[in-house]
DOFILO-75133 format. One record per residue (C-alpha): x, y, z; residue number from 1. Coordinates in steps of 0.25 Angstrom, whole numbers, padded with zeros to 4 digits. Example, Ala and Ser with C-alpha at 12.3 -4.5 7.8 and 13.67 -1.06 7.14 Angstrom:
DOFILO-75133
X Y Z num
0049 -0018 0031 1 .
0055 -0004 0029 2 .
***
This chain:
DOFILO-75133
X Y Z num
0503 0696 0251 1 .
0506 0695 0265 2 .
0520 0699 0267 3 .
0530 0688 0276 4 .
0526 0693 0289 5 .
0512 0691 0286 6 .
0513 0678 0282 7 .
0523 0674 0295 8 .
0512 0681 0303 9 .
0501 0672 0297 10 .
0490 0684 0294 11 .
0483 0686 0280 12 .
0482 0698 0272 13 .
0467 0703 0270 14 .
0465 0698 0257 15 .
0453 0691 0259 16 .
0445 0705 0263 17 .
0437 0708 0249 18 .
0433 0721 0256 19 .
0438 0733 0264 20 .
0427 0727 0274 21 .
0422 0711 0275 22 .
0414 0706 0286 23 .
0416 0694 0294 24 .
0407 0687 0304 25 .
0418 0687 0311 26 .
0433 0696 0312 27 .
0442 0689 0323 28 .
0451 0698 0329 29 .
0465 0693 0330 30 .
0471 0679 0325 31 .
0475 0674 0339 32 .
0469 0657 0342 33 .
0455 0663 0346 34 .
0454 0672 0335 35 .
0457 0661 0325 36 .
0450 0651 0333 37 .
0437 0658 0333 38 .
0440 0663 0318 39 .
0440 0649 0312 40 .
0430 0642 0321 41 .
0423 0653 0315 42 .
0425 0654 0303 43 .
0425 0638 0303 44 .
0409 0639 0306 45 .
0409 0649 0295 46 .
0410 0663 0301 47 .
0419 0672 0291 48 .
0430 0676 0299 49 .
0440 0687 0299 50 .
0453 0686 0309 51 .
0462 0700 0309 52 .
0475 0698 0316 53 .
0486 0709 0316 54 .
0497 0699 0320 55 .
0500 0683 0317 56 .
0490 0673 0316 57 .
0488 0664 0330 58 .
0489 0676 0339 59 .
0497 0676 0351 60 .
0496 0662 0354 61 .
0503 0658 0343 62 .
0512 0668 0339 63 .
0515 0675 0354 64 .
0510 0665 0363 65 .
0507 0650 0366 66 .
0515 0643 0355 67 .
0527 0651 0355 68 .
0528 0650 0370 69 .
0526 0636 0371 70 .
0537 0635 0361 71 .
0545 0643 0370 72 .
0541 0632 0382 73 .
0543 0621 0376 74 .
0558 0627 0374 75 .
0560 0631 0387 76 .
0554 0616 0391 77 .
0564 0610 0386 78 .
0574 0618 0391 79 .
0571 0615 0405 80 .
0570 0601 0403 81 .
0586 0600 0398 82 .
0589 0595 0413 83 .
0580 0583 0411 84 .
0586 0576 0398 85 .
0599 0572 0400 86 .
0591 0562 0413 87 .
0582 0554 0402 88 .
0596 0552 0393 89 .
0596 0564 0386 90 .
0613 0570 0384 91 .
0608 0586 0384 92 .
0617 0597 0392 93 .
0607 0606 0397 94 .
0620 0616 0397 95 .
0623 0615 0384 96 .
0608 0618 0380 97 .
0604 0633 0374 98 .
0593 0639 0368 99 .
0591 0649 0358 100 .
0579 0655 0356 101 .
0579 0661 0342 102 .
0577 0646 0333 103 .
0566 0642 0343 104 .
0561 0656 0341 105 .
0562 0656 0325 106 .
0554 0641 0325 107 .
0544 0647 0336 108 .
0540 0657 0325 109 .
0541 0648 0314 110 .
0532 0639 0319 111 .
0523 0652 0323 112 .
0522 0656 0309 113 .
0517 0642 0304 114 .
0507 0643 0315 115 .
0501 0658 0308 116 .
0499 0649 0295 117 .
0493 0639 0303 118 .
0484 0648 0307 119 .
0481 0656 0294 120 .
0479 0644 0287 121 .
0469 0639 0297 122 .
0461 0652 0296 123 .
0461 0653 0281 124 .
0456 0639 0282 125 .
0445 0643 0291 126 .
0442 0654 0281 127 .
0446 0665 0291 128 .
0451 0679 0284 129 .
0462 0683 0290 130 .
0466 0698 0290 131 .
0479 0703 0297 132 .
0481 0717 0304 133 .
0475 0723 0317 134 .
0458 0723 0317 135 .
0452 0734 0325 136 .
0436 0738 0327 137 .
0430 0748 0319 138 .
0416 0741 0324 139 .
0411 0729 0332 140 .
0410 0724 0317 141 .
0421 0730 0311 142 .
0438 0728 0311 143 .
0447 0736 0302 144 .
0460 0728 0299 145 .
0468 0739 0294 146 .
0460 0743 0278 147 .
0449 0733 0281 148 .
0437 0732 0290 149 .
0433 0718 0292 150 .
0417 0717 0297 151 .
0416 0706 0306 152 .
0400 0701 0312 153 .
0408 0696 0325 154 .
0424 0699 0329 155 .
0432 0691 0338 156 .
0441 0700 0347 157 .
0454 0689 0348 158 .
0466 0698 0347 159 .
0472 0694 0357 160 .
0480 0701 0368 161 .
0496 0705 0371 162 .
0507 0705 0381 163 .
0507 0715 0391 164 .
0517 0726 0394 165 .
0521 0734 0407 166 .
0518 0749 0406 167 .
0531 0751 0413 168 .
0545 0757 0408 169 .
0553 0750 0401 170 .
0541 0738 0398 171 .
0546 0739 0383 172 .
0559 0732 0386 173 .
0551 0721 0390 174 .
0546 0709 0381 175 .
0531 0702 0382 176 .
0527 0686 0378 177 .
0528 0692 0363 178 .
0543 0698 0366 179 .
0546 0685 0371 180 .
0543 0677 0358 181 .
0550 0686 0350 182 .
0564 0683 0356 183 .
0575 0676 0351 184 .
0586 0675 0363 185 .
0582 0671 0376 186 .
0585 0684 0386 187 .
0596 0680 0396 188 .
0585 0687 0406 189 .
0572 0688 0407 190 .
0562 0694 0416 191 .
0545 0689 0414 192 .
0537 0699 0418 193 .
0523 0693 0422 194 .
0516 0683 0430 195 .
0508 0675 0421 196 .
0508 0664 0410 197 .
0517 0671 0400 198 .
0526 0676 0412 199 .
0529 0662 0416 200 .
0530 0655 0403 201 .
0541 0665 0398 202 .
0548 0664 0409 203 .
0549 0650 0410 204 .
0554 0650 0396 205 .
0564 0661 0395 206 .
0569 0655 0409 207 .
0569 0639 0401 208 .
0576 0645 0390 209 .
0588 0651 0397 210 .
0583 0665 0402 211 .
0584 0671 0416 212 .
0571 0673 0420 213 .
0564 0680 0428 214 .
0549 0682 0430 215 .
0543 0694 0436 216 .
0529 0694 0443 217 .
0521 0702 0452 218 .
0517 0694 0460 219 .
0522 0681 0467 220 .
0516 0673 0457 221 .
0513 0671 0444 222 .
0500 0665 0436 223 .
0492 0670 0446 224 .
0480 0662 0440 225 .
0485 0648 0441 226 .
0485 0640 0456 227 .
0494 0645 0466 228 .
0502 0630 0464 229 .
0505 0632 0452 230 .
0511 0646 0452 231 .
0519 0641 0463 232 .
0523 0628 0457 233 .
0527 0637 0443 234 .
0535 0646 0452 235 .
0544 0635 0458 236 .
0545 0630 0445 237 .
0549 0642 0438 238 .
0557 0649 0448 239 .
0565 0634 0449 240 .
0568 0635 0433 241 .
0574 0648 0437 242 .
0563 0658 0434 243 .
0566 0669 0444 244 .
0553 0674 0448 245 .
0553 0687 0454 246 .
0539 0690 0460 247 .
0532 0701 0465 248 .
0540 0711 0457 249 .
0534 0721 0444 250 .
0542 0729 0434 251 .
0544 0742 0436 252 .
0550 0745 0422 253 .
0561 0741 0413 254 .
0574 0747 0411 255 .
0583 0743 0398 256 .
0597 0744 0400 257 .
0608 0748 0388 258 .
0612 0733 0386 259 .
0597 0728 0386 260 .
0596 0723 0399 261 .
0582 0727 0407 262 .
0581 0729 0419 263 .
0566 0728 0427 264 .
0565 0738 0437 265 .
0554 0733 0447 266 .
0544 0740 0456 267 .
0552 0734 0466 268 .
0563 0741 0463 269 .
0570 0729 0458 270 .
0579 0728 0444 271 .
0580 0716 0436 272 .
0590 0714 0425 273 .
0585 0708 0413 274 .
0586 0705 0398 275 .
0572 0702 0395 276 .
0559 0707 0401 277 .
0547 0699 0396 278 .
0532 0707 0401 279 .
0523 0694 0403 280 .
0513 0703 0412 281 .
0500 0699 0403 282 .
0491 0703 0390 283 .
0482 0712 0386 284 .
0472 0711 0374 285 .
0477 0716 0360 286 .
0464 0727 0360 287 .
0471 0738 0358 288 .
0468 0740 0344 289 .
0453 0735 0341 290 .
0446 0746 0342 291 .
0436 0739 0353 292 .
0427 0750 0355 293 .
0424 0752 0341 294 .
0416 0739 0343 295 .
0413 0741 0357 296 .
0421 0731 0362 297 .
0423 0733 0379 298 .
0435 0729 0387 299 .
0435 0722 0400 300 .
0440 0727 0411 301 .
0454 0721 0409 302 .
0452 0728 0395 303 .
0451 0715 0387 304 .
0440 0713 0380 305 .
0425 0709 0386 306 .
0419 0698 0382 307 .
0407 0690 0387 308 .
0406 0674 0389 309 .
0403 0673 0373 310 .
0417 0682 0369 311 .
0407 0693 0366 312 .
0413 0706 0369 313 .
0404 0720 0372 314 .
0402 0721 0358 315 .
0392 0707 0354 316 .
0398 0704 0337 317 .
0413 0705 0344 318 .
0420 0695 0352 319 .
0432 0693 0360 320 .
0441 0681 0365 321 .
0455 0677 0371 322 .
0465 0687 0376 323 .
0458 0699 0374 324 .
0448 0694 0382 325 .
0459 0690 0394 326 .
0451 0678 0396 327 .
0459 0664 0397 328 .
0469 0670 0387 329 .
0472 0656 0380 330 .
0474 0652 0366 331 .
0464 0641 0367 332 .
0455 0647 0375 333 .
0455 0660 0365 334 .
0453 0648 0353 335 .
0443 0640 0362 336 .
0433 0654 0364 337 .
0434 0657 0349 338 .
0430 0646 0343 339 .
0418 0644 0352 340 .
0415 0658 0350 341 .
0416 0655 0334 342 .
0406 0642 0337 343 .
0397 0651 0345 344 .
0396 0661 0334 345 .
0398 0655 0322 346 .
0392 0639 0325 347 .
0380 0642 0334 348 .
0386 0636 0346 349 .
0379 0648 0354 350 .
0383 0644 0368 351 .
0397 0643 0365 352 .
0407 0649 0373 353 .
0421 0650 0380 354 .
0422 0644 0393 355 .
0434 0650 0401 356 .
0434 0642 0413 357 .
0441 0630 0415 358 .
0454 0634 0405 359 .
0468 0626 0406 360 .
0481 0634 0406 361 .
0493 0630 0405 362 .
0507 0640 0409 363 .
0518 0635 0401 364 .
0528 0639 0413 365 .
0539 0631 0417 366 .
0534 0621 0421 367 .
0519 0622 0414 368 .
0505 0625 0423 369 .
0493 0623 0420 370 .
0479 0624 0425 371 .
0464 0623 0424 372 .
0453 0630 0431 373 .
0451 0636 0444 374 .
0463 0639 0452 375 .
0464 0633 0466 376 .
0461 0650 0474 377 .
0450 0650 0462 378 .
0442 0638 0465 379 .
0442 0643 0480 380 .
0437 0656 0478 381 .
0428 0650 0467 382 .
0423 0637 0477 383 .
***
């Protein structure tokens, strides 16, 4: 019988395994958005499929990414509109409004638990075997999970990634985006370090929800893959909203005082006091425990799993998609890629593959921005 924790996280025991070694047409490592989409579509096309997951079903997006972030963005968006209510006839006094994170977190966590149950039921309905544990390669066809060995004619790596933490003294005193979703109170002061999607989004949320927020970036702008007009406009807007953007600055170390106050020491010699440091400096693929060498799976120069246009790795029967590949790290892209892969492998749609050009993307900043296609600079360079 599963423990309460097991039920809450949305996994099954390995009760379906009849022997110490079972064979499947496809073994999927990772039950995030891309892995689940691939597994279900492959099973629906007649393949026998097993999914291996060490944490909660749904991966980053459901548990510490898109879903809880959008709930928090909605809360922040409501806070930003208090001043607009009175002109439209609502009797609201902005100065009397307070925000309590803990009850929102409890409701948010309950909602995510329901999603775990939905994912589990959908996988069961599709006939997919789920096994909780850390999967690692024994060979190109064998995966070890605890004391079980699963054999797959084909194997898909879809384990996602995890947040980077800088290699500097005192980095452990900060939190990452994962830790942000564990907070039960909004910090009085926060320094968000980073210049990408996550940094800009969480800085906006924290600021709107009452934290005195600074955004520390290494250069003079953020969101480097976006058009200059979008970046410049957003920079003006978030600065106007109250976020203190600290430009051309890098953290050298973090000191924790006896009263819990954190002091960021910058490479320029500045000292910045705060109550919370949030590292949002990128993500790494979650491949450390996969034992990829045993399967002959190669990485590219950036440390991501190397794949071709068909999502095939250097080992012909092993495929990879999603954040482990480092290309268009977006939930809908991983889902679409997985479904196309399953249809090609198990529904005889031999020419089907993901087109990674012209993918729309949105930053849930305050205000939100979105883009698709080439930036102006990229278009000038290409044409």
